[in-house]
C-alpha positions as CSV (number, residue, x, y, z in Angstrom):
1,X,-78.7,-113.0,-70.3
2,X,-81.5,-111.4,-71.7
3,X,-84.7,-113.1,-71.5
4,X,-87.0,-113.0,-74.8
5,X,-89.9,-110.5,-74.2
6,X,-92.8,-113.3,-74.2
7,X,-90.8,-115.6,-71.9
8,X,-90.3,-112.6,-69.6
9,X,-94.1,-111.6,-69.9
10,X,-95.4,-115.2,-69.3
11,X,-93.1,-115.7,-66.2
12,X,-94.3,-112.4,-64.7
13,X,-98.1,-113.4,-65.6
14,X,-97.5,-116.6,-63.9
15,X,-96.2,-115.1,-60.7
16,X,-99.2,-113.0,-60.3
17,X,-101.8,-115.6,-60.6
18,X,-102.9,-118.0,-57.9
19,X,-102.3,-121.7,-58.4
20,X,-105.9,-122.4,-59.0
21,X,-106.3,-119.4,-61.6
22,X,-103.0,-120.7,-63.4
23,X,-104.6,-124.0,-64.3
24,X,-107.7,-122.4,-65.7
25,X,-107.7,-121.5,-69.7
26,X,-109.9,-118.3,-70.6
27,X,-110.1,-120.0,-73.9
28,X,-109.7,-118.1,-77.0
29,X,-112.0,-114.9,-76.2
30,X,-110.7,-111.5,-77.1
31,X,-107.8,-113.0,-79.5
32,X,-108.0,-111.3,-82.9
33,X,-105.5,-112.6,-85.4
34,X,-104.9,-114.6,-88.6
35,X,-102.1,-117.2,-87.6
36,X,-100.1,-119.0,-90.4
37,X,-97.6,-121.7,-91.1
38,X,-95.0,-120.9,-93.5
39,X,-91.6,-121.7,-94.7
40,X,-88.9,-119.3,-96.0
41,X,-88.4,-119.9,-99.6
42,X,-85.3,-121.9,-100.3
43,X,-85.5,-123.3,-96.8
44,X,-86.7,-126.9,-97.6
45,X,-88.2,-128.2,-94.1
46,X,-88.0,-125.1,-91.9
47,X,-91.6,-124.7,-90.8
48,X,-92.3,-121.5,-89.0
49,X,-95.6,-120.1,-87.2
50,X,-96.5,-116.3,-87.9
51,X,-99.1,-113.8,-87.6
52,X,-100.6,-112.0,-90.6
53,X,-100.7,-108.2,-90.5
54,X,-103.8,-108.4,-92.4
55,X,-105.1,-110.7,-95.3
56,X,-102.5,-111.1,-98.0
57,X,-99.9,-108.7,-96.0
58,X,-96.6,-109.2,-94.4
59,X,-96.3,-111.9,-91.6
60,X,-94.4,-111.5,-88.3
61,X,-92.2,-114.7,-87.5
62,X,-93.0,-115.6,-84.1
63,X,-89.8,-117.4,-83.6
64,X,-87.7,-114.6,-84.8
65,X,-89.5,-112.5,-82.3
66,X,-89.0,-114.9,-79.5
67,X,-86.8,-117.7,-80.1
68,X,-88.5,-119.7,-77.3
69,X,-91.6,-120.1,-79.3
70,X,-92.4,-123.2,-81.2
71,X,-92.2,-123.7,-84.8
72,X,-95.5,-125.5,-85.5
73,X,-99.2,-124.4,-85.1
74,X,-100.1,-127.5,-83.0
75,X,-97.3,-126.8,-80.5
76,X,-98.5,-123.2,-80.3
77,X,-101.9,-124.1,-79.5
78,X,-100.8,-126.5,-76.8
79,X,-99.0,-123.7,-75.1
80,X,-102.4,-122.2,-74.3
81,X,-102.9,-118.6,-73.4
82,X,-99.2,-118.1,-73.1
83,X,-98.5,-118.8,-76.8
84,X,-101.5,-116.6,-78.0
85,X,-100.4,-113.8,-75.8
86,X,-97.1,-113.9,-77.2
87,X,-98.3,-113.9,-80.8
88,X,-100.6,-111.0,-80.0
89,X,-97.5,-109.0,-78.6
90,X,-95.5,-109.9,-81.6
91,X,-98.2,-108.5,-83.9
92,X,-98.4,-105.3,-82.0
93,X,-94.8,-105.1,-81.9
94,X,-94.5,-104.7,-85.9
95,X,-91.1,-106.3,-85.8
96,X,-89.6,-109.5,-87.4
97,X,-92.0,-108.9,-90.5
98,X,-91.3,-111.0,-93.5
99,X,-92.8,-110.1,-97.0
100,X,-95.1,-112.5,-98.6
101,X,-92.9,-113.0,-101.7
102,X,-90.1,-114.3,-99.5
103,X,-92.4,-117.2,-98.0
104,X,-94.4,-120.3,-99.0
105,X,-97.6,-120.5,-96.9
106,X,-98.3,-124.0,-95.7
107,X,-101.5,-125.5,-94.2
108,X,-102.3,-123.6,-91.0
109,X,-102.0,-127.1,-89.2
110,X,-99.9,-129.9,-90.2
111,X,-99.9,-133.5,-88.7
112,X,-103.0,-133.1,-86.4
113,X,-104.2,-136.0,-84.3
114,X,-107.5,-136.1,-85.9
115,X,-109.2,-134.8,-89.1
116,X,-113.1,-135.0,-88.4
117,X,-115.4,-134.5,-91.2
118,X,-119.2,-134.1,-91.2
119,X,-121.5,-135.4,-94.2
120,X,-124.8,-133.9,-95.2
121,X,-124.6,-131.0,-93.0
122,X,-126.1,-128.2,-95.5
123,X,-129.9,-128.4,-95.7
124,X,-129.6,-127.2,-99.3
125,X,-127.0,-130.0,-100.1
126,X,-129.4,-132.4,-98.9
127,X,-132.1,-131.2,-101.1
128,X,-129.8,-131.3,-103.9
129,X,-129.5,-135.0,-103.8
130,X,-133.1,-135.6,-102.5
131,X,-131.8,-136.9,-99.1
132,X,-133.5,-136.6,-95.8
133,X,-132.2,-133.9,-93.2
134,X,-130.1,-135.8,-90.6
135,X,-131.4,-136.2,-87.2
136,X,-127.6,-136.2,-85.8
137,X,-124.1,-135.4,-87.3
138,X,-122.7,-137.8,-89.8
139,X,-119.2,-138.2,-88.9
140,X,-116.4,-139.7,-90.8
141,X,-112.6,-139.0,-91.0
142,X,-109.7,-138.2,-93.5
143,X,-106.1,-139.3,-92.6
144,X,-103.9,-136.4,-91.6
145,X,-101.6,-137.2,-94.5
146,X,-104.4,-135.7,-96.9
147,X,-103.7,-132.3,-95.8
148,X,-101.8,-130.0,-98.1
149,X,-101.2,-126.2,-98.6
150,X,-103.6,-123.5,-99.5
151,X,-101.5,-123.2,-102.9
152,X,-100.4,-126.7,-103.4
153,X,-101.4,-128.8,-106.2
154,X,-104.4,-131.6,-106.0
155,X,-102.8,-134.8,-107.4
156,X,-105.3,-136.9,-109.3
157,X,-105.0,-140.4,-108.4
158,X,-104.6,-143.0,-111.1
159,X,-107.2,-145.1,-109.2
160,X,-110.1,-142.8,-109.6
161,X,-111.7,-141.1,-112.6
162,X,-114.3,-139.3,-110.5
163,X,-112.6,-136.5,-108.4
164,X,-114.7,-133.8,-107.2
165,X,-114.7,-130.8,-105.2
166,X,-116.2,-129.7,-101.9
167,X,-115.7,-126.2,-100.4
168,X,-115.9,-126.3,-96.7
169,X,-115.7,-124.3,-93.5
170,X,-112.9,-125.8,-91.2
171,X,-112.3,-125.1,-87.6
172,X,-109.3,-126.0,-85.4
173,X,-109.5,-127.1,-81.9
174,X,-107.5,-125.1,-79.2
175,X,-107.5,-127.2,-76.2
176,X,-108.1,-130.5,-74.9
177,X,-111.6,-131.6,-73.9
178,X,-113.9,-134.6,-73.3
179,X,-117.7,-134.4,-72.9
180,X,-117.7,-130.7,-73.9
181,X,-121.1,-128.9,-73.1
182,X,-122.2,-127.1,-76.4
183,X,-122.7,-123.8,-74.3
184,X,-118.9,-124.2,-73.6
185,X,-117.8,-125.3,-76.9
186,X,-116.5,-122.3,-78.8
187,X,-114.1,-121.7,-76.2
188,X,-112.4,-124.9,-77.1
189,X,-112.2,-123.5,-80.7
190,X,-108.9,-121.6,-81.8
191,X,-110.4,-120.5,-85.1
192,X,-111.6,-121.0,-88.6
193,X,-110.1,-121.7,-91.9
194,X,-110.9,-122.9,-95.6
195,X,-111.0,-126.4,-96.7
196,X,-111.7,-128.4,-99.8
197,X,-112.8,-131.8,-99.1
198,X,-111.5,-133.4,-102.4
199,X,-113.5,-136.5,-103.0
200,X,-113.1,-139.5,-105.4
201,X,-116.9,-140.4,-105.9
202,X,-116.3,-143.7,-107.4
203,X,-114.3,-144.8,-104.2
204,X,-116.8,-143.1,-102.0
205,X,-120.1,-144.3,-103.5
206,X,-119.3,-147.6,-105.3
207,X,-116.2,-149.1,-104.0
208,X,-114.7,-150.2,-100.5
209,X,-118.2,-151.4,-99.2
210,X,-119.5,-147.7,-99.7
211,X,-117.4,-146.6,-96.8
212,X,-116.2,-142.9,-97.3
213,X,-112.8,-143.0,-96.2
214,X,-110.6,-144.2,-98.9
215,X,-112.5,-142.0,-101.4
216,X,-111.8,-139.0,-99.1
217,X,-108.3,-139.4,-98.1
218,X,-105.7,-139.8,-101.0
219,X,-102.8,-137.7,-100.8
220,X,-103.6,-134.0,-101.3
221,X,-107.2,-134.4,-100.9
222,X,-107.6,-131.8,-98.0
223,X,-106.2,-128.3,-99.1
224,X,-106.4,-126.2,-96.0
225,X,-105.9,-122.3,-95.5
226,X,-104.7,-119.8,-96.0
227,X,-104.7,-118.8,-92.2
228,X,-106.4,-120.1,-89.0
229,X,-108.5,-116.8,-88.1
230,X,-109.2,-116.8,-84.6
231,X,-112.7,-117.2,-83.4
232,X,-113.2,-113.5,-82.2
233,X,-111.9,-112.3,-85.5
234,X,-114.9,-113.8,-87.3
235,X,-118.2,-111.8,-87.0
236,X,-120.5,-114.5,-87.3
237,X,-119.2,-118.2,-88.4
238,X,-122.9,-119.0,-88.7
239,X,-123.4,-116.5,-91.7
240,X,-120.5,-116.7,-93.7
241,X,-120.6,-116.8,-97.6
242,X,-119.2,-120.0,-99.1
243,X,-118.1,-120.5,-102.6
244,X,-116.1,-122.7,-104.9
245,X,-114.9,-121.8,-108.4
246,X,-113.5,-124.3,-110.8
247,X,-111.6,-122.5,-113.9
248,X,-113.1,-119.2,-112.7
249,X,-116.6,-120.5,-113.1
250,X,-118.7,-120.4,-109.8
251,X,-119.9,-123.9,-109.0
252,X,-120.9,-123.9,-105.4
253,X,-122.4,-120.6,-103.7
254,X,-124.2,-120.9,-100.2
255,X,-123.9,-119.5,-96.9
256,X,-123.0,-121.3,-93.6
257,X,-126.3,-120.3,-92.3
258,X,-127.6,-123.6,-94.3
259,X,-125.5,-125.8,-91.9
260,X,-127.7,-128.1,-90.0
261,X,-125.3,-128.7,-87.1
262,X,-123.2,-125.4,-86.2
263,X,-119.7,-125.4,-84.6
264,X,-120.7,-125.9,-81.0
265,X,-123.0,-128.9,-81.6
266,X,-120.4,-130.6,-83.7
267,X,-117.8,-130.1,-80.8
268,X,-120.1,-131.1,-78.2
269,X,-121.2,-134.4,-80.3
270,X,-117.8,-135.5,-81.3
271,X,-116.3,-135.1,-77.7
272,X,-118.8,-137.7,-76.4
273,X,-116.9,-140.1,-78.1
274,X,-113.2,-139.0,-78.4
275,X,-111.0,-136.6,-76.4
276,X,-110.3,-133.5,-78.7
277,X,-106.8,-132.3,-78.6
278,X,-105.2,-128.9,-79.8
279,X,-104.7,-129.1,-83.6
280,X,-107.6,-131.3,-84.4
281,X,-109.3,-130.3,-87.5
282,X,-113.1,-130.4,-88.2
283,X,-114.5,-130.0,-91.8
284,X,-118.0,-129.2,-91.2
285,X,-119.6,-130.2,-94.5
286,X,-120.4,-128.6,-98.1
287,X,-123.2,-126.9,-99.8
288,X,-124.8,-127.8,-103.1
289,X,-123.1,-127.8,-106.5
290,X,-120.6,-130.5,-106.4
291,X,-119.8,-132.2,-109.7
292,X,-121.3,-135.8,-108.8
293,X,-124.9,-134.3,-108.9
294,X,-124.7,-132.2,-112.1
295,X,-126.5,-133.5,-115.1
296,X,-124.3,-134.7,-116.4
297,X,-121.9,-135.2,-113.8
298,X,-118.5,-133.3,-113.9
299,X,-115.3,-134.3,-112.6
300,X,-111.9,-132.8,-112.0
301,X,-109.2,-133.1,-114.8
302,X,-105.6,-132.2,-115.1
303,X,-105.3,-128.5,-115.4
304,X,-108.3,-127.5,-113.7
305,X,-107.9,-124.9,-110.9
306,X,-110.1,-125.0,-107.9
307,X,-110.5,-121.7,-105.9
308,X,-112.5,-122.1,-102.4
309,X,-113.6,-119.0,-100.7
310,X,-115.0,-118.1,-97.4
311,X,-116.0,-114.6,-96.1
312,X,-113.6,-113.0,-93.6
313,X,-111.4,-116.2,-94.0
314,X,-109.9,-116.0,-97.5
315,X,-109.4,-118.2,-100.5
316,X,-107.3,-121.3,-101.4
317,X,-106.4,-121.9,-105.0
318,X,-105.3,-125.5,-106.0
319,X,-104.3,-126.6,-109.5
320,X,-105.1,-130.1,-110.4
321,X,-102.0,-132.3,-111.6
């Protein structure tokens, strides 16, 4: 029987390590890839994990390259080094490539254990609403069921008349950790992606005791994608252009340099309270330009098209229905 290439490599790699070394993870340093989840068009439930050959280019199907590889991003991340090494080898092989026209891109992560969100995390967004700069991160959450794909529709709920946009830098946890030190935090981050923290302002600000959860977690209120760009593939996550366009008009334009609490600080802070696990998604806050603070306020309506862009990561485009 012929072992799959990655299985053979991993077995050989395992034998070459001491027991102590085998238990350690080097994190995600040196891994430069754009990881995606997709399904072949016409294949209803067949989720696959792949590696883009470049932004917008063909995708290497990992399971076609090595049948022992998992079918979801979360499972791939749970494999640690072995999974990422296999993905790197698959990309370098140039084999098992599927054309973009043959696939539907899904959210890079489906059904994470947690979707952690950060409020009021851009200085310019705080100034927009005359709010004080937070002294510690303001944490809330969305239910994982809010996640939808990078080009899927945003569904306007009949329960809200004030649905708004929020472009956000998101990152995904790559390995399990608790009480993580800030200086070690980036080694727990698998990579970055683009998010839209769609928000029903009436439910966020006026209903449900002004608790944010219900206004943030309607179905389809968390478009993510198009790819999970590994940490080392991003030149400087603290200096990325962030933009949102509605019907082609720029409504938000800022930089992650405006973030108050950067990625390492957020990982360290949240891991004081909960154990972080592979696949957990963090949304890191939004810059100014949201609809609710415009004069007069502007909210999304059926037929609108929302595009969220972040430098080096790509864009997600979602129609409102």
